[in-house]
Each structure stands twice: as structure tokens, then as C-alpha cells.
N, C-alpha and C positions, 0 to 999 in steps of 0.2 A: 701223617707221620706216626710212627710207633716208637715209644721209648725203648731204648736198648741199654744194656749194662755192660761196661767194660771193667775188668778186674786186672789190676797191675800190682807189681811187687816193688816196694821201695828198696833203696840200697843205702840210705843214710846220707847220700851226697848229691844225687841227681835232683834238680829242681824243675827241669823242663822235660815234658813228655808230649808225644803227638798221638792224638786219638786216631783210631782206625778209619773214622769217617768224619766228614765235615758236619757242623751243626746245621739244623734246618733253618736257623735264623737266630736273631738276638734273643728271642723269646720262644718257648719257655726257657728260663735259665736252668742250666744243668745242676744236678745235685752231686756234690763231691764229698766223700767221706774218707778220712784217713784214720786207721785204727778205731773205727766205729764212731768217730767224732766228725760232725759236719763242719765244713769250712764255708767262709763267705765267698761266693762265686760272683765274678763280674765278667761279662762278655765284652771284651775290648781288645784292641790291638796293642795296648800297653804291655810291658814285660817286666815290671819291677814291683810286684805286690808286697804289702807288709806281711808280717808273720800272721798265720791264721787265715790268710786269704789266698785265693787262686784266681788267676786271669786266664780266660780261654778266648782264643782268637777264632771267631766263627768262620773266617775265610780260609784258614790254614789248618785248624784243628790243634794248634799248639797250645798246650796247657802249662802255665808257669806257676809254681808254688812259691809262696813267700818264705817258707821253711821246707827244706828237703824232707820228704817222708822217711820215716825210720826204716831200718833194714829188717823188714818182716815180709814173709811171703804173703801175697794176695791181700795186702793191707790198704790198697787204694781202690775205691769203688766209685765209678763215674756212671751216673744215670742221665741219659740225654736223648733228645730226638735228633737222629741223624738225617742228613740230606741224602736221599737215595737216587741213583740213576738206575733204572730198571729196563729190562728187555722182556716183553710179553712173550711167554712160551706158548700159552694156550688160553682160550676164552670159550666159555660155554654158558648158555642161559637156558633155563627150563621154565616154561610157564605152567603153573599148577592150576590156576583159575584165571579169570580175566583180569584180576587186579593183583595177583600174588605171583611172584617169580623168584627163582633162585639163580644167582649168578656165581660163577666160579672163574677166577682170574688167577692164572699161575704165572708168576714173574721170577726173573733171575736178576740178582744184583750184578751190575757191571762196573 
């Protein structure tokens, strides 16, 4: 898995957001920042976090904030490892020496 970053914009009232992709699992725990301040993140199916906390459901990608992020463009940053389903477009390997090889795998997210 490779960590990706999603950037969202708060509106001052919305407390629930859905990530573009599901989490790879309960760990590693995602990093969530609002207005450059880190929040306490819990991966759980619960939906009523306290202020300063955010709950993320790994099975649905739903993220619930304890306090609605302020009305600022691009103020919510989420760094997480997503669960990918991929289709292999091409595969190539080249042997340079008897013990050294180069592999190229081109995938497309589905």
C-alpha cells in the first residue's frame, strides 16, 4: 500500500465526509489535520466523536468529525493508505545479470 493525500474544504457545518477510497485496514491509522492542527483519529464504526476527534470507518470510508471544520478552502488534509483494486495493464521484466532483474508493472485502479 502507498499513502495518499486527500484535501477537502470545510463549510463550517458539515461533520461527515466520505473518503474517495476505503482504508487498507485498521492500521496504520490515518493522519487528519484541520487548519494545520492534527486531530485524534480512531478507526471505528462509531459515529459520535468528541470535539478534536475524528472517527473513520475502514469499511465505508465515512469520516465523522467531533466539530465541523471551519469554512476555509482546502483546510482538511487526510493522509491514509487506501485499499486498491487494480487491473494489470502490462508486465515486463528484464534480467541484467544472473541475480539482478528489473520489473515493471503498470496497473490501473478500478
